Structures are given as structure tokens and as C-alpha cells.
Phi, psi and omega in degrees: 000128176249150177241143181234127177236144175052036175257115182305318181291319186268347186302128180077004182289143174202150179117194187250141176244122185055221180241027186239315187242149177233135176249132179228160176247134171218108186060236182262012181247145169258123181257129178247127187217161174292149176299131181295146182267138175265159182294138181291148181299135178088341183275131184262130179290151180284167177301318181296317178298316179298320179295321179292314182300318177299317181296320179295320180295320175298316176299317177297314181297320181292317182294319177301316179293322183294322181279000170280338177272112190301321179293312180296319176301316180295322182292319176296317182298324180295330176277351186285146171281180183302324182250026177244154176249171180298325178298312178305313184290320178296318177299317181292322179297329178297322184273338190261122177284134175295158178229152175274116180274323179219133180235119178237098176259016182298337179277358182263110177241028182079013184248147173300149181076356171294161185236142176240133179241155179209155174237136182239160179226135177210165178301309177255282179196147169273132189258344182203138177232120177253131181243133173242133171252127184244155175272184181299337184265010182067024174273131185286124180272317176201159178221135180200170176265138174278160182258139176285109187277332188250355177080001181236008174079027181250306182259129183232152174225131176252124176260125186292141186254333185240147171290144180218093182299332179263042184298336183289343177257012184291149172237160181230141171239113187247123180248121175259131178249123182265178185301321173292348178097011177284147180245134177232131183248137181237142176241133185226157178255155177305137178082005180274092181271000000 
């Protein structure tokens, strides 16, 4: 894919040339790409190809729905780069899993009211964080929701509810829920900073 900026000849060009090139406009850029190929007649897509097509369709439907909500559209547009639309960012958000950037359990000493903090990163925002504390045998000691400390879904704090004398062998199961509603679960061990 080629991009053209400030080119007097290509400025504003769009459409297909022959059966080889496609010109598109995105912001102040003219994008030049090969013409997309269609599935050959009689060729049956594989299960993996169908799964990818379905996932793209789901992302497209989510993005279309998201930009119908004025507040959500404005939030996605605020995250957009110069040549992106709110739709593009919503589409990307559907595909991108949030990640735990920082995990700090140094304040957890096995006592109720101890605190565990974490920072997460996502395209838009993480809307919910559930924390489970497990013992060395994977038995759940407690489950609860972390509090959004900054109001934008980046910094979270979980306040421990139960005493745990074997806290040094503790494991954590952390489930992040993103703006499109997907849940992603991560497992961490005590002291994993």
C-alpha cells in the first residue's frame, strides 16, 4: 500500500484504475493499493478463514453500533490519530486485548484491608477489573472488584477482604473487561511485579 501527500496529480483521486490499482482518500492522504481479490468461483473457504471473516463482521457491527452513540463516538474520536475515524478506533478496540502494564502486590501481606494496585492499557478503556486470590492448590480464597482510581480505567486498586496466612504462595486470577465487553483473564503469582 502506497500513500501520497501533497501530490498535485493524485490529489483527490479515488476509484479503480484498470483491474490493478485502487485509490482511496483518508484525511489528507491518497492511499494507493492493489485491487482486492475476490474468492474464486467454486473455491470453498476454510474454517479458519470463515472464523476470521466472522470476527471482522463482528468488529464491523460493533464499530457501527458504537458510533451511533454520540458519547461513545466522541470518546473514540478523541483517541483517533489524524487519519483515523471513530469507526477505525472502535474497530481496533474490538480486536485489541487490554494488558496489565504494572502489577504491585507489595502492599499485600495476607491481611484483610491490604491493597493491590495495577495499571492497565487498552485502546479505549478497561471498564471492570475482577480479582481472585487463590492459594497454592488453586482454591479460591476470595473474589472481588477493583476500584477505578483515576476515573479513566487505567489505575486500579483492589482492597483485600480476607486474611490469608499463606499469602506468599498466593496466585491471582485477574479478569479485565474492555469497552466492547470482552473479558480477558490473566494469571499471576505473588511477587510478580
